[in-house]
N, C-alpha and C positions, 0 to 999 in steps of 0.2 A: 504494500500500500504506500502511495506517495503521501506522507504525513502532511506536508505543507499544502498540497493540493486539497486534501481532505479538510484541513482547517479552513482554507479559503472558501471551499464549497459550503461548509457549515455556516460561516458568517454571511456569505452572499445569498445562499439559497434557503436557509432556515431563519436566521436571526434578523437580517436587514428587512426581509419581507414582513416580519412580525412587528414592524414599527419601532424597531430599535435603531435609532439614528444618531444617538449621542456619540460623537467621535471618541470621547474618552473611553467609553465602554467598548466600542468596536476595536479600537487600538489595543486595549487591554486583552480582549479575547484573542487577538492575533499574537500577543506577546507571551501570555502565560500558557504553559503547555498543559492543556487539559488532560492529555493522555498520561501524564505523569501522576495524576491523581485518581486514575481509574484502576480498579483491581486488575492484576495481570491477566486473569482469565477472561476479562472483557475488554482488554486494551483495544482490540480491533473494532469495538463499538464506541470508542471515545467520542466520535463526532456524529454519531447517528442520532436521529430525532426520536429518541426513546429515553425512558428512565432506566438507569443502570443499577442493578441490584448490588447492595453492599452486604451487610450481614444483619441478622435479627430484624428483617423486614424493612430496613432502611434503604433508601435509594439516593442516587445522584439525580437531580432533576434533568429534564430535557434541556439542552443548551439554550433554546429560545426562551424557555421559562426563566432560567437563571439570568439571562441577559435582560429580559423585560423587567424582572423584579429589581435587579441592580440599577437599571436606569430609573425606575420609579423611586427607589430609595435615595438616589442622587447624593452619594457620599461626598463630603467636602474635606479639604486637606486637614482641617483642624478638628474633625469630628472624632468623638469617641463612640464606637459602635458596639452594640451587643448582638451577637448571633446566637440563636437557640437552635442547636442541632448542628454540630461541626461536620458530621459525616466524614467524607474523604479529605476535607480541608480545602477543596477547590473554591467554594464560595468564600471561605475565609481569606484565601489568597487574593481573590478579586477585591474584596472589601478593604483589605489591608493596603493594597496598592493605591487606593483612592482616599485614604483617611489617615488620621494620626495614629489611632490604636484600635484594635479589635479584641474584645473579650468574647470568646466562643465557648459555649457550654454544651457538653455532650454527656448523655446518660450512660453510654456504653464505653467502658474503659478500653476495650480493644480498638474501637474506632478512634477514640481519643489518641491512643498511642500511634495508630496508623497515620492520622492526620498530622500529628506532631512531626513524624518522620518526613512526610511529604513536604511540609512547610519548611523544615530545615534544609531538605534537599533543594528546594526552590529558593533558598536564601530569603525567606520571609520571616522577619524577626519582630515586627511591631504587633505581636499578638500575645494574648494570654489565654491558654487553653485550660478550661475548668472541667472537672468531672462532677456531675450532679444532676438532680432531677429538677428541671426548670419548667415543668408543665404548668405550674401554677404561678409562675413569675420568677424573677431573679433580681432581688433588691441590691445585692452586693455591687458596689461601684456606681450605683445610680446617682443622679439621672444620666441618661444616655442621649446623645444627639440623634442617633438613628438606631432602630432595632429591626431585625429581620428574623422571622420564624421560618425555618426550612421544612417543618412538618405542619400539617393542617390542624386547625382548631375548629370545633363545631359552631362556635358563636364568637361574636366580637371579643377580642382578647383584652378585657378590662384590666386584668392583673398586670399586663404589660403597658397599657396606656398610661398608667399613673407614674411610670418611671421614665417616660419620655420628657426630655427637657423642653421648655418653651422654645418654639421655633424648630422642634425636632419632628422626625417622621418615624412611622411604624409601618412595616409591610408584612402582611400575613395572608395565607390562603384560608378562607373561612367557609365552613359548610360541612356537609356530610355527603359521601358518594351516593349517587353520581353527580350531585349538584354542589359545586364549590366555586367560589370567586376569589381571585386575587384582589386584595384590598389595600389601599393606601390611606393611612390616617395621619393627618398633619395637625400639629398642635400649635396654636397661636399664643395662647396664654393659659391660665389655670382652668378656664371654662370653655374657651372657644376652640373648636375643632372643625376640620374639613375632612369629609370622608369621600373617597373616590373609588368606584369599582373599575378595575383595570381590565380584567379578562376572565373568562371561564377556564378552569383547569381542574386537576385532581391530584392530590398528594396523599401519601400515607399520613395518618394522624401522628402528632407528637406522642411519644410514649407517656402513658399515665395521665393523659389529658382527661379532664372530667367531661363525660358525655352527658347531654341533657336527658332527662327521663323519657322513655318511650311512651307514646300514647297507648293507652289501654282501651280496647274497644269491647 
């Protein structure tokens, strides 16, 4: 496989047509080697328009979904960012390249270790990787300028909204299969928010996230 041609095709045929036009994001996707963050057994699928399985039911998102969420979060050079769900470390690397510092929380120690190695190999050092259950929030280090959840939640993530700094953003995939929406929450002050629906998608749920009670008929 011609790696560079496959990377070019991913950007031009998947990502750009999905309304990802921010040059910072497009340039970053060309520079950071996604294939180095993919499990070796799936390396040949690094640029495919699919979710790539990791372990314990976790996945790497489709490239176009990663790119669209990153563009919506719009990291800035002086941002302190919180990522919930480190996974392979690829999104962590993207966030770190556009911000001051990234705190990334992963519930699975094996994935945490794998991501740490990937980030070290890629010379990404402005990150702090934590092991913990952040399904109900993560107050340590709060407030954050930007927060991204890499697993879905069933309802608006209020436990994360309160740790967004004024002027900050939160990106999450909200809903239950088969109906989920990628959402952007922008905080203006203590009470004023703007909520934007970005696109329809589907992601595995965050581990231990609290599901709403089912209707009983």
